[in-house]
C-alpha atoms as an extended CHARMM CRD file, in Angstrom:
* protein
*
       120  EXT
         1         1  MET       CA              3.0010000000      -32.1630000000      -73.9600000000  PROA      1               0.0000000000
         2         2  ARG       CA              0.0340000000      -31.8370000000      -71.0530000000  PROA      2               0.0000000000
         3         3  LYS       CA             -1.7190000000      -34.5570000000      -69.2990000000  PROA      3               0.0000000000
         4         4  PHE       CA             -5.5160000000      -34.6440000000      -69.1460000000  PROA      4               0.0000000000
         5         5  MET       CA             -7.7800000000      -37.0580000000      -67.3940000000  PROA      5               0.0000000000
         6         6  VAL       CA            -10.7100000000      -37.9340000000      -69.7740000000  PROA      6               0.0000000000
         7         7  ASN       CA            -14.0890000000      -39.3870000000      -68.8150000000  PROA      7               0.0000000000
         8         8  VAL       CA            -15.8220000000      -41.3910000000      -71.1260000000  PROA      8               0.0000000000
         9         9  ASN       CA            -19.1510000000      -43.1290000000      -70.4010000000  PROA      9               0.0000000000
        10        10  GLY       CA            -18.1050000000      -43.1090000000      -66.8360000000  PROA      10              0.0000000000
        11        11  THR       CA            -14.7850000000      -44.5850000000      -67.0400000000  PROA      11              0.0000000000
        12        12  SER       CA            -11.4450000000      -42.2010000000      -66.4570000000  PROA      12              0.0000000000
        13        13  TYR       CA             -8.7290000000      -42.2220000000      -68.5390000000  PROA      13              0.0000000000
        14        14  GLU       CA             -5.1800000000      -40.3110000000      -68.7640000000  PROA      14              0.0000000000
        15        15  VAL       CA             -4.3530000000      -38.9480000000      -72.2180000000  PROA      15              0.0000000000
        16        16  GLU       CA             -1.1580000000      -36.7620000000      -73.1090000000  PROA      16              0.0000000000
        17        17  VAL       CA             -2.1360000000      -33.8660000000      -75.7460000000  PROA      17              0.0000000000
        18        18  GLU       CA              0.6750000000      -32.1710000000      -77.5940000000  PROA      18              0.0000000000
        19        19  GLU       CA             -0.2480000000      -28.3380000000      -77.6100000000  PROA      19              0.0000000000
        20        20  ILE       CA             -0.0540000000      -26.2720000000      -80.7360000000  PROA      20              0.0000000000
        21        21  GLN       CA              1.1480000000      -22.9110000000      -81.0040000000  PROA      21              0.0000000000
        22        22  GLY       CA             -0.1700000000      -20.5480000000      -83.7610000000  PROA      22              0.0000000000
        23        23  GLY       CA             -1.1210000000      -23.3540000000      -86.1070000000  PROA      23              0.0000000000
        24        24  ALA       CA              2.1300000000      -25.2880000000      -85.9860000000  PROA      24              0.0000000000
        25        25  ALA       CA              2.9900000000      -28.2200000000      -83.7260000000  PROA      25              0.0000000000
        26        26  ALA       CA              5.1650000000      -26.6280000000      -81.1320000000  PROA      26              0.0000000000
        27        27  PRO       CA              9.3930000000      -28.3220000000      -81.2890000000  PROA      27              0.0000000000
        28        28  LYS       CA              9.5680000000      -31.5900000000      -79.8750000000  PROA      28              0.0000000000
        29        29  ALA       CA             12.6530000000      -32.8760000000      -77.8660000000  PROA      29              0.0000000000
        30        30  ALA       CA             15.0950000000      -34.5530000000      -80.2240000000  PROA      30              0.0000000000
        31        31  SER       CA             13.5220000000      -38.3750000000      -79.0930000000  PROA      31              0.0000000000
        32        32  ALA       CA             11.5660000000      -39.9180000000      -81.8140000000  PROA      32              0.0000000000
        33        33  ALA       CA              9.6490000000      -42.3120000000      -79.9640000000  PROA      33              0.0000000000
        34        34  PRO       CA              6.3730000000      -41.7840000000      -79.4760000000  PROA      34              0.0000000000
        35        35  GLN       CA              4.7460000000      -41.6410000000      -75.6790000000  PROA      35              0.0000000000
        36        36  ALA       CA              2.3180000000      -44.0560000000      -75.1600000000  PROA      36              0.0000000000
        37        37  ALA       CA             -0.9000000000      -42.4680000000      -73.1560000000  PROA      37              0.0000000000
        38        38  SER       CA             -2.2410000000      -44.7940000000      -70.3010000000  PROA      38              0.0000000000
        39        39  ALA       CA             -5.4370000000      -46.2830000000      -71.3620000000  PROA      39              0.0000000000
        40        40  ALA       CA             -6.2590000000      -48.1420000000      -68.1840000000  PROA      40              0.0000000000
        41        41  PRO       CA             -9.5140000000      -47.3970000000      -66.6910000000  PROA      41              0.0000000000
        42        42  LYS       CA             -9.4740000000      -46.6190000000      -63.0360000000  PROA      42              0.0000000000
        43        43  ALA       CA            -10.4100000000      -49.7080000000      -61.2480000000  PROA      43              0.0000000000
        44        44  ALA       CA            -10.5000000000      -48.5120000000      -57.7900000000  PROA      44              0.0000000000
        45        45  THR       CA            -11.5210000000      -45.6960000000      -55.7120000000  PROA      45              0.0000000000
        46        46  GLN       CA            -11.6520000000      -44.4850000000      -52.2410000000  PROA      46              0.0000000000
        47        47  ALA       CA            -14.2380000000      -45.5150000000      -50.0030000000  PROA      47              0.0000000000
        48        48  SER       CA            -14.4650000000      -43.8700000000      -46.1900000000  PROA      48              0.0000000000
        49        49  GLY       CA            -12.3680000000      -44.7610000000      -43.5910000000  PROA      49              0.0000000000
        50        50  GLY       CA             -9.1530000000      -45.6290000000      -45.8970000000  PROA      50              0.0000000000
        51        51  GLN       CA            -10.7980000000      -48.2890000000      -47.1760000000  PROA      51              0.0000000000
        52        52  GLU       CA            -10.7020000000      -48.6980000000      -50.8990000000  PROA      52              0.0000000000
        53        53  SER       CA            -13.4790000000      -49.8950000000      -53.5950000000  PROA      53              0.0000000000
        54        54  VAL       CA            -12.7050000000      -52.3340000000      -56.1780000000  PROA      54              0.0000000000
        55        55  ASN       CA            -15.0010000000      -51.4760000000      -59.1770000000  PROA      55              0.0000000000
        56        56  ALA       CA            -15.8530000000      -53.3730000000      -62.3140000000  PROA      56              0.0000000000
        57        57  PRO       CA            -13.7590000000      -51.4080000000      -65.6170000000  PROA      57              0.0000000000
        58        58  MET       CA            -16.5740000000      -52.7880000000      -67.8000000000  PROA      58              0.0000000000
        59        59  PRO       CA            -19.7140000000      -54.6120000000      -67.7650000000  PROA      59              0.0000000000
        60        60  GLY       CA            -19.6910000000      -58.2310000000      -67.5860000000  PROA      60              0.0000000000
        61        61  ASN       CA            -20.5060000000      -61.3700000000      -66.0090000000  PROA      61              0.0000000000
        62        62  ILE       CA            -18.6940000000      -62.8050000000      -62.6720000000  PROA      62              0.0000000000
        63        63  LEU       CA            -17.1250000000      -66.2420000000      -63.5950000000  PROA      63              0.0000000000
        64        64  ASP       CA            -15.0960000000      -66.5500000000      -60.3310000000  PROA      64              0.0000000000
        65        65  VAL       CA            -14.7770000000      -64.7770000000      -56.7840000000  PROA      65              0.0000000000
        66        66  ARG       CA            -11.3180000000      -66.0770000000      -55.6540000000  PROA      66              0.0000000000
        67        67  VAL       CA            -11.7870000000      -64.0550000000      -52.0510000000  PROA      67              0.0000000000
        68        68  LYS       CA            -14.2250000000      -63.8170000000      -49.0020000000  PROA      68              0.0000000000
        69        69  ALA       CA            -14.7710000000      -61.3370000000      -46.3280000000  PROA      69              0.0000000000
        70        70  GLY       CA            -11.9200000000      -61.2750000000      -43.4910000000  PROA      70              0.0000000000
        71        71  ASP       CA             -9.1570000000      -62.7310000000      -46.0330000000  PROA      71              0.0000000000
        72        72  THR       CA             -5.8820000000      -60.7440000000      -46.4490000000  PROA      72              0.0000000000
        73        73  VAL       CA             -4.7810000000      -59.9200000000      -49.7210000000  PROA      73              0.0000000000
        74        74  LYS       CA             -1.2270000000      -58.7280000000      -51.4540000000  PROA      74              0.0000000000
        75        75  ALA       CA             -1.1780000000      -55.9420000000      -54.2500000000  PROA      75              0.0000000000
        76        76  GLY       CA             -1.6830000000      -57.4160000000      -57.6790000000  PROA      76              0.0000000000
        77        77  GLN       CA             -3.1620000000      -60.7430000000      -56.1110000000  PROA      77              0.0000000000
        78        78  ILE       CA             -6.2140000000      -61.9760000000      -58.1080000000  PROA      78              0.0000000000
        79        79  LEU       CA             -9.6160000000      -61.0840000000      -56.4460000000  PROA      79              0.0000000000
        80        80  LEU       CA            -12.1260000000      -62.3420000000      -59.1560000000  PROA      80              0.0000000000
        81        81  ILE       CA            -12.6930000000      -63.2100000000      -62.5910000000  PROA      81              0.0000000000
        82        82  LEU       CA            -14.8790000000      -60.8370000000      -64.9840000000  PROA      82              0.0000000000
        83        83  GLU       CA            -16.0560000000      -62.2530000000      -68.2610000000  PROA      83              0.0000000000
        84        84  ALA       CA            -16.4670000000      -59.2590000000      -70.2560000000  PROA      84              0.0000000000
        85        85  MET       CA            -17.1500000000      -59.5950000000      -74.6460000000  PROA      85              0.0000000000
        86        86  LYS       CA            -16.0030000000      -63.1180000000      -74.2900000000  PROA      86              0.0000000000
        87        87  MET       CA            -12.6300000000      -62.5570000000      -72.6360000000  PROA      87              0.0000000000
        88        88  GLU       CA            -11.6200000000      -63.4430000000      -69.0080000000  PROA      88              0.0000000000
        89        89  ASN       CA            -10.2600000000      -60.2860000000      -67.0410000000  PROA      89              0.0000000000
        90        90  GLU       CA             -8.5780000000      -61.1660000000      -63.7580000000  PROA      90              0.0000000000
        91        91  ILE       CA             -9.2990000000      -58.3760000000      -61.2210000000  PROA      91              0.0000000000
        92        92  LEU       CA             -6.7690000000      -57.6480000000      -58.9430000000  PROA      92              0.0000000000
        93        93  ALA       CA             -5.9240000000      -55.8420000000      -55.8140000000  PROA      93              0.0000000000
        94        94  PRO       CA             -5.0900000000      -52.2260000000      -55.6800000000  PROA      94              0.0000000000
        95        95  LYS       CA             -3.2210000000      -52.3630000000      -52.5020000000  PROA      95              0.0000000000
        96        96  ASP       CA             -2.3620000000      -54.8420000000      -49.6220000000  PROA      96              0.0000000000
        97        97  GLY       CA             -5.0790000000      -55.1930000000      -47.2810000000  PROA      97              0.0000000000
        98        98  LYS       CA             -7.8760000000      -57.2680000000      -46.0010000000  PROA      98              0.0000000000
        99        99  ILE       CA            -11.1430000000      -57.7570000000      -47.4540000000  PROA      99              0.0000000000
       100       100  VAL       CA            -14.0510000000      -55.8380000000      -45.6620000000  PROA      100             0.0000000000
       101       101  ALA       CA            -17.0980000000      -56.9560000000      -48.3700000000  PROA      101             0.0000000000
       102       102  VAL       CA            -17.5620000000      -58.8660000000      -51.5720000000  PROA      102             0.0000000000
       103       103  ASN       CA            -20.2580000000      -57.3030000000      -53.2930000000  PROA      103             0.0000000000
       104       104  VAL       CA            -21.1470000000      -59.7210000000      -56.1090000000  PROA      104             0.0000000000
       105       105  ALA       CA            -21.2710000000      -63.4890000000      -56.5610000000  PROA      105             0.0000000000
       106       106  LYS       CA            -20.3120000000      -66.3240000000      -59.3380000000  PROA      106             0.0000000000
       107       107  GLY       CA            -22.8410000000      -65.7080000000      -61.9650000000  PROA      107             0.0000000000
       108       108  SER       CA            -23.5440000000      -62.1330000000      -61.2220000000  PROA      108             0.0000000000
       109       109  THR       CA            -23.8200000000      -59.6910000000      -63.7920000000  PROA      109             0.0000000000
       110       110  VAL       CA            -22.2780000000      -56.3010000000      -63.2830000000  PROA      110             0.0000000000
       111       111  ASN       CA            -21.9620000000      -52.5750000000      -64.7950000000  PROA      111             0.0000000000
       112       112  SER       CA            -18.9250000000      -50.5770000000      -65.5810000000  PROA      112             0.0000000000
       113       113  GLY       CA            -18.0100000000      -48.8580000000      -62.1600000000  PROA      113             0.0000000000
       114       114  ASP       CA            -19.9050000000      -51.1850000000      -60.0580000000  PROA      114             0.0000000000
       115       115  ALA       CA            -17.9310000000      -51.9030000000      -56.4090000000  PROA      115             0.0000000000
       116       116  LEU       CA            -17.1180000000      -55.5120000000      -56.5940000000  PROA      116             0.0000000000
       117       117  VAL       CA            -14.8220000000      -55.7310000000      -53.6580000000  PROA      117             0.0000000000
       118       118  ILE       CA            -14.2230000000      -53.3780000000      -50.6270000000  PROA      118             0.0000000000
       119       119  ILE       CA            -10.3150000000      -53.4140000000      -49.2940000000  PROA      119             0.0000000000
       120       120  GLY       CA             -9.6320000000      -51.9810000000      -45.9180000000  PROA      120             0.0000000000
């Protein structure tokens, strides 16, 4: 199995692909359980100066912003709620840090990849 990063409409996905040789599948280990590929989009990217940008994983509307600039957050803490396709999605902090900037407000519309929050 080989791992690849695939970019679809600006969203990166990690996939595993089985390599075949001579038209036949390569022999597998005795394990019969399939391995799940990670389909979670990358929602955070490195910004300058050790800061990390938390980006919108999909287009939608901001229902609630739970942090403000200057707040200290822990990894996994809810930063905001993004409504997309009639579902509420919690956008979580990828790391511990201090909120440097909040680039959205309640009621704003965002596109996939837009920077929502910057964590320092």
